[in-house]
DRENKE-564645 format. One record per residue (C-alpha): residue number from 1; residue in three letters; x, y, z. Coordinates in steps of 0.25 Angstrom, whole numbers, plus 5000, padded with zeros to 4 digits. Example, Ala and Ser with C-alpha at 12.3 -4.5 7.8 and 13.67 -1.06 7.14 Angstrom:
<pts>
- 1 / ala / 5049 / 4982 / 5031
- 2 / ser / 5055 / 4996 / 5029
</pts>
This chain:
<pts>
- 1 / met / 5000 / 5000 / 5000
- 2 / thr / 5006 / 5013 / 4996
- 3 / asp / 5007 / 5025 / 5005
- 4 / thr / 4996 / 5032 / 4997
- 5 / ser / 4986 / 5020 / 4999
- 6 / arg / 4989 / 5020 / 5014
- 7 / val / 4986 / 5035 / 5015
- 8 / arg / 4973 / 5033 / 5008
- 9 / leu / 4969 / 5021 / 5016
- 10 / trp / 4972 / 5029 / 5029
- 11 / leu / 4964 / 5040 / 5024
- 12 / val / 4952 / 5031 / 5020
- 13 / thr / 4952 / 5025 / 5034
- 14 / leu / 4953 / 5038 / 5041
- 15 / ala / 4941 / 5043 / 5033
- 16 / leu / 4933 / 5031 / 5036
- 17 / ala / 4936 / 5032 / 5051
- 18 / leu / 4932 / 5047 / 5051
- 19 / ser / 4919 / 5044 / 5044
- 20 / gly / 4916 / 5033 / 5054
- 21 / cys / 4918 / 5043 / 5065
- 22 / ala / 4910 / 5055 / 5059
- 23 / gly / 4895 / 5058 / 5060
- 24 / pro / 4885 / 5058 / 5071
- 25 / phe / 4885 / 5043 / 5072
- 26 / pro / 4870 / 5041 / 5069
- 27 / gln / 4870 / 5026 / 5073
- 28 / ser / 4881 / 5026 / 5083
- 29 / thr / 4878 / 5017 / 5095
- 30 / leu / 4887 / 5026 / 5104
- 31 / arg / 4876 / 5037 / 5105
- 32 / pro / 4865 / 5029 / 5113
- 33 / arg / 4851 / 5035 / 5112
- 34 / ser / 4843 / 5025 / 5120
- 35 / asp / 4845 / 5016 / 5133
- 36 / phe / 4848 / 5004 / 5125
- 37 / ala / 4859 / 5011 / 5117
- 38 / gln / 4864 / 5017 / 5130
- 39 / ala / 4865 / 5003 / 5136
- 40 / thr / 4872 / 4998 / 5124
- 41 / asp / 4882 / 5010 / 5124
- 42 / ser / 4885 / 5009 / 5139
- 43 / leu / 4888 / 4994 / 5137
- 44 / phe / 4897 / 4997 / 5125
- 45 / thr / 4904 / 5007 / 5133
- 46 / asp / 4907 / 4999 / 5145
- 47 / ile / 4912 / 4987 / 5137
- 48 / phe / 4920 / 4997 / 5129
- 49 / trp / 4928 / 5001 / 5141
- 50 / trp / 4930 / 4987 / 5146
- 51 / ala / 4936 / 4984 / 5132
- 52 / ala / 4944 / 4996 / 5133
- 53 / ala / 4949 / 4993 / 5147
- 54 / val / 4953 / 4979 / 5142
- 55 / phe / 4960 / 4984 / 5130
- 56 / val / 4968 / 4994 / 5137
- 57 / leu / 4972 / 4984 / 5148
- 58 / val / 4976 / 4973 / 5137
- 59 / glu / 4984 / 4983 / 5129
- 60 / val / 4991 / 4989 / 5141
- 61 / leu / 4995 / 4975 / 5146
- 62 / leu / 5000 / 4972 / 5131
- 63 / val / 5008 / 4984 / 5131
- 64 / val / 5014 / 4981 / 5145
- 65 / ala / 5017 / 4967 / 5140
- 66 / leu / 5024 / 4972 / 5127
- 67 / val / 5033 / 4982 / 5134
- 68 / arg / 5036 / 4974 / 5147
- 69 / phe / 5039 / 4960 / 5140
- 70 / arg / 5044 / 4965 / 5127
- 71 / his / 5057 / 4958 / 5122
- 72 / arg / 5070 / 4964 / 5127
- 73 / glu / 5084 / 4960 / 5124
- 74 / gly / 5090 / 4952 / 5135
- 75 / arg / 5078 / 4950 / 5143
- 76 / pro / 5071 / 4937 / 5146
- 77 / ala / 5058 / 4934 / 5140
- 78 / pro / 5046 / 4937 / 5150
- 79 / lys / 5040 / 4926 / 5157
- 80 / pro / 5026 / 4921 / 5153
- 81 / ala / 5014 / 4922 / 5162
- 82 / his / 5009 / 4908 / 5159
- 83 / gly / 5002 / 4902 / 5171
- 84 / his / 5000 / 4915 / 5179
- 85 / thr / 4987 / 4912 / 5186
- 86 / leu / 4984 / 4926 / 5191
- 87 / leu / 4985 / 4932 / 5177
- 88 / glu / 4977 / 4921 / 5171
- 89 / ile / 4966 / 4923 / 5181
- 90 / ala / 4966 / 4938 / 5179
- 91 / trp / 4965 / 4938 / 5164
- 92 / thr / 4954 / 4928 / 5165
- 93 / leu / 4946 / 4936 / 5175
- 94 / ala / 4948 / 4950 / 5170
- 95 / pro / 4941 / 4947 / 5156
- 96 / ala / 4930 / 4939 / 5164
- 97 / val / 4927 / 4951 / 5173
- 98 / ile / 4927 / 4961 / 5161
- 99 / leu / 4917 / 4952 / 5153
- 100 / val / 4908 / 4952 / 5165
- 101 / phe / 4908 / 4968 / 5165
- 102 / val / 4905 / 4967 / 5150
- 103 / ala / 4895 / 4956 / 5151
- 104 / val / 4886 / 4961 / 5162
- 105 / pro / 4883 / 4975 / 5156
- 106 / thr / 4881 / 4968 / 5142
- 107 / val / 4871 / 4958 / 5147
- 108 / arg / 4864 / 4969 / 5155
- 109 / thr / 4863 / 4978 / 5142
- 110 / ile / 4858 / 4966 / 5134
- 111 / phe / 4847 / 4963 / 5143
- 112 / thr / 4844 / 4978 / 5144
- 113 / ser / 4843 / 4980 / 5129
- 114 / ser / 4835 / 4967 / 5126
- 115 / gly / 4823 / 4974 / 5121
- 116 / glu / 4815 / 4975 / 5134
- 117 / ala / 4807 / 4987 / 5136
- 118 / pro / 4796 / 4993 / 5145
- 119 / ala / 4781 / 4989 / 5142
- 120 / asp / 4779 / 5004 / 5138
- 121 / ala / 4790 / 5004 / 5128
- 122 / leu / 4787 / 5008 / 5113
- 123 / lys / 4786 / 4995 / 5105
- 124 / val / 4791 / 4996 / 5091
- 125 / glu / 4792 / 4984 / 5081
- 126 / val / 4804 / 4985 / 5071
- 127 / ile / 4803 / 4977 / 5058
- 128 / gly / 4815 / 4977 / 5049
- 129 / his / 4812 / 4976 / 5034
- 130 / gln / 4821 / 4976 / 5022
- 131 / trp / 4825 / 4987 / 5023
- 132 / trp / 4817 / 4996 / 5033
- 133 / trp / 4811 / 4996 / 5047
- 134 / glu / 4797 / 4995 / 5051
- 135 / phe / 4793 / 5000 / 5065
- 136 / arg / 4780 / 4996 / 5072
- 137 / tyr / 4776 / 5004 / 5085
- 138 / leu / 4768 / 4993 / 5091
- 139 / asp / 4761 / 5002 / 5102
- 140 / leu / 4758 / 5012 / 5092
- 141 / ala / 4753 / 5004 / 5080
- 142 / leu / 4763 / 5012 / 5071
- 143 / thr / 4772 / 5007 / 5061
- 144 / thr / 4783 / 5015 / 5054
- 145 / ala / 4796 / 5012 / 5046
- 146 / asn / 4811 / 5015 / 5047
- 147 / glu / 4810 / 5027 / 5057
- 148 / leu / 4807 / 5022 / 5072
- 149 / his / 4802 / 5033 / 5081
- 150 / leu / 4803 / 5032 / 5096
- 151 / pro / 4800 / 5040 / 5108
- 152 / val / 4812 / 5045 / 5116
- 153 / gly / 4813 / 5039 / 5130
- 154 / lys / 4803 / 5028 / 5128
- 155 / pro / 4807 / 5013 / 5129
- 156 / val / 4805 / 5007 / 5115
- 157 / arg / 4805 / 4992 / 5112
- 158 / ile / 4808 / 4988 / 5098
- 159 / gly / 4805 / 4974 / 5092
- 160 / ile / 4813 / 4971 / 5080
- 161 / thr / 4810 / 4961 / 5069
- 162 / ser / 4811 / 4960 / 5054
- 163 / ala / 4802 / 4957 / 5042
- 164 / asp / 4812 / 4951 / 5033
- 165 / val / 4827 / 4949 / 5036
- 166 / ile / 4835 / 4952 / 5049
- 167 / his / 4837 / 4966 / 5051
- 168 / ser / 4843 / 4974 / 5064
- 169 / phe / 4837 / 4986 / 5070
- 170 / trp / 4847 / 4996 / 5075
- 171 / ala / 4847 / 5010 / 5080
- 172 / pro / 4861 / 5012 / 5086
- 173 / leu / 4858 / 5024 / 5095
- 174 / leu / 4846 / 5017 / 5101
- 175 / gly / 4851 / 5003 / 5103
- 176 / gly / 4856 / 4990 / 5098
- 177 / lys / 4851 / 4983 / 5086
- 178 / arg / 4841 / 4972 / 5085
- 179 / asp / 4840 / 4962 / 5074
- 180 / ala / 4827 / 4962 / 5067
- 181 / ile / 4824 / 4947 / 5064
- 182 / pro / 4812 / 4941 / 5056
- 183 / gly / 4802 / 4934 / 5065
- 184 / gln / 4809 / 4939 / 5078
- 185 / thr / 4808 / 4952 / 5086
- 186 / asn / 4820 / 4958 / 5093
- 187 / tyr / 4818 / 4969 / 5103
- 188 / ile / 4826 / 4982 / 5107
- 189 / ala / 4821 / 4992 / 5118
- 190 / phe / 4827 / 5006 / 5121
- 191 / arg / 4823 / 5020 / 5125
- 192 / ala / 4828 / 5031 / 5116
- 193 / asp / 4834 / 5042 / 5125
- 194 / ser / 4835 / 5053 / 5114
- 195 / val / 4827 / 5059 / 5103
- 196 / gly / 4833 / 5057 / 5090
- 197 / asp / 4834 / 5050 / 5077
- 198 / tyr / 4842 / 5038 / 5077
- 199 / ser / 4847 / 5030 / 5065
- 200 / gly / 4847 / 5015 / 5064
- 201 / gln / 4848 / 5004 / 5054
- 202 / cys / 4847 / 4989 / 5051
- 203 / ala / 4859 / 4982 / 5057
- 204 / glu / 4858 / 4968 / 5051
- 205 / phe / 4861 / 4966 / 5036
- 206 / cys / 4847 / 4963 / 5030
- 207 / gly / 4849 / 4965 / 5015
- 208 / val / 4854 / 4974 / 5004
- 209 / ser / 4848 / 4987 / 5011
- 210 / his / 4852 / 4983 / 5025
- 211 / ala / 4860 / 4996 / 5026
- 212 / asn / 4848 / 5004 / 5021
- 213 / met / 4839 / 4999 / 5032
- 214 / arg / 4840 / 5011 / 5042
- 215 / leu / 4831 / 5016 / 5053
- 216 / arg / 4829 / 5028 / 5061
- 217 / val / 4824 / 5029 / 5076
- 218 / ile / 4818 / 5042 / 5079
- 219 / val / 4817 / 5045 / 5094
- 220 / asp / 4806 / 5055 / 5096
- 221 / ser / 4801 / 5063 / 5109
- 222 / asp / 4788 / 5057 / 5114
- 223 / thr / 4780 / 5068 / 5108
- 224 / ala / 4787 / 5067 / 5094
- 225 / phe / 4786 / 5052 / 5095
- 226 / gly / 4771 / 5053 / 5098
- 227 / ala / 4768 / 5062 / 5087
- 228 / trp / 4776 / 5053 / 5077
- 229 / ala / 4768 / 5041 / 5081
- 230 / gln / 4755 / 5048 / 5080
- 231 / ala / 4758 / 5053 / 5066
- 232 / gln / 4762 / 5039 / 5062
- 233 / leu / 4749 / 5033 / 5067
- 234 / gly / 4741 / 5043 / 5059
- 235 / pro / 4736 / 5040 / 5044
- 236 / pro / 4745 / 5044 / 5032
- 237 / ala / 4744 / 5059 / 5028
- 238 / thr / 4733 / 5061 / 5017
- 239 / pro / 4739 / 5069 / 5005
- 240 / pro / 4733 / 5082 / 5001
- 241 / lys / 4723 / 5081 / 4989
- 242 / ala / 4730 / 5082 / 4975
- 243 / ser / 4744 / 5083 / 4981
- 244 / pro / 4756 / 5075 / 4977
- 245 / ala / 4755 / 5067 / 4990
- 246 / glu / 4741 / 5063 / 4986
- 247 / gln / 4745 / 5058 / 4972
- 248 / gly / 4757 / 5051 / 4979
- 249 / arg / 4747 / 5043 / 4988
- 250 / ala / 4739 / 5039 / 4975
- 251 / ile / 4752 / 5034 / 4969
- 252 / tyr / 4756 / 5027 / 4982
- 253 / ala / 4742 / 5020 / 4982
- 254 / arg / 4743 / 5014 / 4968
- 255 / ser / 4758 / 5010 / 4968
- 256 / ala / 4765 / 4998 / 4974
- 257 / cys / 4768 / 5006 / 4986
- 258 / ile / 4756 / 5001 / 4993
- 259 / gly / 4760 / 4987 / 4993
- 260 / cys / 4772 / 4989 / 5002
- 261 / his / 4769 / 5002 / 5010
- 262 / leu / 4759 / 5005 / 5021
- 263 / ile / 4752 / 5019 / 5021
- 264 / gln / 4740 / 5019 / 5029
- 265 / gly / 4727 / 5020 / 5021
- 266 / val / 4735 / 5019 / 5008
- 267 / ser / 4743 / 5006 / 5008
- 268 / ala / 4746 / 4994 / 5016
- 269 / gly / 4759 / 4988 / 5012
- 270 / val / 4768 / 4982 / 5022
- 271 / ile / 4781 / 4979 / 5014
- 272 / gly / 4788 / 4993 / 5016
- 273 / pro / 4787 / 5003 / 5026
- 274 / gly / 4774 / 5010 / 5030
- 275 / leu / 4773 / 5024 / 5023
- 276 / thr / 4761 / 5029 / 5031
- 277 / his / 4770 / 5040 / 5037
- 278 / val / 4782 / 5039 / 5028
- 279 / gly / 4783 / 5054 / 5027
- 280 / ser / 4786 / 5055 / 5041
- 281 / arg / 4799 / 5047 / 5040
- 282 / thr / 4812 / 5053 / 5038
- 283 / thr / 4818 / 5042 / 5030
- 284 / ile / 4813 / 5032 / 5019
- 285 / ala / 4819 / 5019 / 5013
- 286 / gly / 4822 / 5012 / 5026
- 287 / gly / 4829 / 5025 / 5032
- 288 / ile / 4839 / 5027 / 5021
- 289 / leu / 4833 / 5039 / 5014
- 290 / pro / 4827 / 5052 / 5019
- 291 / asn / 4812 / 5053 / 5017
- 292 / asp / 4812 / 5065 / 5007
- 293 / ser / 4805 / 5066 / 4994
- 294 / ala / 4818 / 5063 / 4985
- 295 / his / 4822 / 5050 / 4993
- 296 / leu / 4807 / 5046 / 4994
- 297 / ala / 4805 / 5047 / 4979
- 298 / ala / 4818 / 5040 / 4976
- 299 / trp / 4814 / 5029 / 4985
- 300 / ile / 4800 / 5027 / 4979
- 301 / ala / 4806 / 5027 / 4965
- 302 / asp / 4817 / 5017 / 4967
- 303 / ala / 4819 / 5012 / 4981
- 304 / pro / 4829 / 5000 / 4978
- 305 / ala / 4838 / 5010 / 4972
- 306 / leu / 4839 / 5017 / 4985
- 307 / lys / 4839 / 5005 / 4994
- 308 / pro / 4844 / 4992 / 4988
- 309 / gly / 4834 / 4980 / 4990
- 310 / ser / 4822 / 4989 / 4994
- 311 / leu / 4809 / 4981 / 4993
- 312 / met / 4803 / 4994 / 4988
- 313 / met / 4805 / 4992 / 4973
- 314 / arg / 4804 / 5002 / 4962
- 315 / met / 4789 / 5003 / 4957
- 316 / lys / 4785 / 4998 / 4943
- 317 / pro / 4782 / 5006 / 4935
- 318 / pro / 4790 / 5016 / 4942
- 319 / leu / 4783 / 5028 / 4948
- 320 / ser / 4785 / 5041 / 4941
- 321 / asp / 4792 / 5053 / 4947
- 322 / ala / 4779 / 5060 / 4949
- 323 / asp / 4773 / 5048 / 4956
- 324 / ile / 4785 / 5047 / 4965
- 325 / ala / 4784 / 5061 / 4969
- 326 / ala / 4770 / 5060 / 4973
- 327 / leu / 4773 / 5047 / 4981
- 328 / val / 4784 / 5055 / 4988
- 329 / ala / 4774 / 5066 / 4991
- 330 / tyr / 4764 / 5056 / 4997
- 331 / leu / 4774 / 5049 / 5006
- 332 / gln / 4780 / 5061 / 5011
- 333 / ser / 4766 / 5066 / 5015
- 334 / leu / 4764 / 5054 / 5024
- 335 / lys / 4770 / 5060 / 5037
</pts>
C-alpha cells in the first residue's frame, strides 16, 4: 500500500468515525425517556463500570508483570507461581463475586421489564406487517398506523405480534425491542416521562424493505392525547361540494384503493393501513416519506419505485396526473 493510499484510508476512516458521532442521535439508547429505558440504561452503566474496573486491573497487572519480569541479561528466570493455593482461590472467587454483582441487577431488570403493567394501563396491540405497523388501542376501539400516540406519565402495556413474518418493534429511547411473531404475543410495558417525538423501526430482518419499516412514537400531554384520540374516533371529513377533494373521493371509491384500505363509510379494505384520518399523520409509506402533496402523489403513482417489495402496486390502467392530484386533495383532507 502506497503512502497516498494509507492517507486516503485514514481520511475515510476519520470521516466515518466523525459522521457516526454527529447529529442529535434520534435513536440513541443512551438518552432514556421512560422508566423501562432508564432501568436498562442504569443496568448498562453499572455493568460498564464493573467491566472498566476489571479491564484497568488486568491491564495494570499485565504492565507490572511485563516490567518486573522482563528479561535482563545475567538475571535468572523468574520462578513460576504454579500451585499457589491462595492465588488460585483469589482469581476464582473474584470473578464469581463480580458476576454476582452483575447477575442480581440484571435479573431484577429482566423481571421489571417483563411486560407487567397496572390494571389501568393504556393497552395497545401492535401488529407488524410487511412493511408497516398497525396500532390498535384496545380500550378506545381505535386503530391507526405507523404513528403511535401515547400520553406522558401514564403506564402503557403494548402487546406485539405479526400478521406475516417475524418483525421486531423497537423505539430505542423508550425501551428495549420485542419480537413480533405470528401467532404469538410478546409484551412490553413502560411509562414515558417526557413529551416528545421518538423514532423507531423494525429491528428484525423481514424482507426487501426491512430498512423502510419505520415508526414514530409521539408522546403527548394528557390534553393533547385526549384531543387526538377524540379526533381519530370521529368520522372522516366530508369534502366540500365541487371541490378537488370531492372529486378525489369519487375517484377513490371507484378505484382499486377500496380493496386494500379502510375509510369509514367509504371502503372496508384491511390489507393496507387504514386511511380514515390519514391526513393527520406526518408520514406515509411506513414512515419513510413526509406526508405532503408531492410525496403522496409519487407514492400513489408508483409505490414500488419508492419502497421495494411494496404490496401497493401501480394501478392498471395508471391514474392520470389530474386524478392523482384529486386523490391527494381528498386524502390530505382526512384529518
